[in-house]
N, C-alpha and C positions, 0 to 999 in steps of 0.2 A: 567644459563641463560636463562630468557624467548626467544620463536621462536620470532623468525623472523614476523611481522602481514603483511606481504607480499608475492604474488604469480609474479612470471611474465611469460610474454607474446613475446618469442625471433619472430622476422623480418628480415627475409635477402631475396630480390630479385634479381634474377639470370637475368639480361637482355642484347639491344640487343644491346646499342650503352650507348653513354655518352647523356643526354639532351633526351628532350621532343616531338622531331620529332622520335623520336628509340621506340618501344615498348617493354611492359616487355616480357619475357618467361615461369617464374616462380615467384610463392611468393612460400616460405615452412615460416610455424609457429610453436614455440614449447613452450607449456605451461608447465610451472616447477614453482616447489614447490620452498621456500628457501631453501631450503636442495637440490638443483639441479637435482631433483628427477623427469622425463617427467611423468608427466596427461597425456598429448593429444599431437597428434601432426598432422598435417594439407602441405600438395605438393599440391600446385592450377595451377593445368598448363594451360597456356594466350595466348604460342607460336602454331600460325594456319599458317603451312607448303603453301606457295606463298600471303601469303593478312599483318603481322607484317613484320614491316618498322625496316631494318635493317646496320647498319654501315658497309660497307664493312673493316673498321681498324679491331673491333670487332669479327669479326668471324677469317679474317686472324690470330688474336694475342691470339685471348681467345676461341668462339669456335671450331676452326679447326686444333688446335693448338696438335703437336703429339704426346704422352709420350716416355720414353724411350722404353717402349715395341714399338713401329709400331702404339701404338692405338691413339683411337680417342675419349675420356673417356665421353669428355661433346657434342662434335655433336651427340656425340651416346644418352646422356641424353638429348639433345634439342630431338631428332627424335623421345624418347619414354617415358620417365616422363613428358615431359614439353609440348608433343603436349598436346593441347588440344580436346576434341568432340565437342567443335564448330564448325558449319561450314560459318559462318562468324568471323572477329578479333571484330567486334560489339560485336555478341552475347560471345564471351569468355571473353570480360571484364563487360561485364555483369551477365556473369555466376559467374566468380571468385571473383565479386566485392561481389555476395552475396555470396557466399563458405568463405569470410572474415567476414563480420559481422555475419553471426549466429554462425560460429567456434568463431569468438572473445567474440561475445554475449554470449556464451558456458563458453570461457573459464573465465569472469566477473561473471557470476552465480558463476559458485562455488567454485571461491574466494571469494565471497562478502560470499554467504553459510557457506564457512567456517571462515570467519570470519578474510576477511584479505581482505587488495586490494593489484588491476592488477598492476603490473607498466609494460610497453613498455617500450621493451629494440631493441634496432638495434645494429647491426658488426657496420656498418659505420653512425650513423644519417644523415650526409651533405649527403647522397648520397640516402639512403634508403626511407629513410623521405617526399622528396620530389615524391620517385617512387610510396611511397604507397594515397601521392595526386591526382597521375597523376592514376592511376588502381582505389580512389573515383570518380576525375571529369568522367572519359572517361564512368567508366560502373554501377555509381551510379547517374548518370548526375543531380551531385551536390544538391539531396537531402536527400541524408544522413549524415553520419554525418562524421567527416575526424579526423586528427589523435587522438587529445587530449578529444572527448566527449567519453560517451557513448553510445553502440548502439542502447538497449532497453531504455526507449521509444527511437525510432528514432528522433533527433534535427537537424532543416533545416543547411543546411552548405554553408556558401556565400562564400568561398575564390575561388576567379576562376583565379588568379594568377596564372602562366606556373611556374612547378614543376624548374626549370633554372633560370625566376627570384626568388624567394627563394632562390636559392640551390647560387645563386651572389650575394644574399645582404648578405649571412652569410657570404660570404668567404670574402664580402668586411669591415665589421663591427666588427668581432670578431679577434683580434689578441689575442698573444700565452702568457703567460706571460713569464715576463723575464728569 
């Protein structure tokens, strides 16, 4: 059979709470071939200690959760891998958006040069897609692209709806099949 004509760019956010009022902790992206071979990957830290807004419940139930060995692996990850080198939260989002845009453009170019389309996937689209929009709105100042458009050349992005509005709208309109 012929090889599939697509590659995949998988995105996953780690967040500090539900809703757009809480900040993003990190964005992980993985560029894969249709054979699931990893072509490239990146982890973009977005958490700025003392500035990122977090939901207390999220820390209690997720970030501070103790495992069977008495360790807190997610809290450790937050303080090491997800800590942004930025001095301010605004700088972290701007830097994070730039890294996202550059990585996505590179993946699009590699896939296009290989004669393949690039498909953007999320493990939970109703959660991660609005979080991607949150990164675009806060870090890209709404002047670049959003979820469905190619990064290069940049296209103006006009959607300014908070991610919670998007998620709530989907939840009220999509019904599971019987």
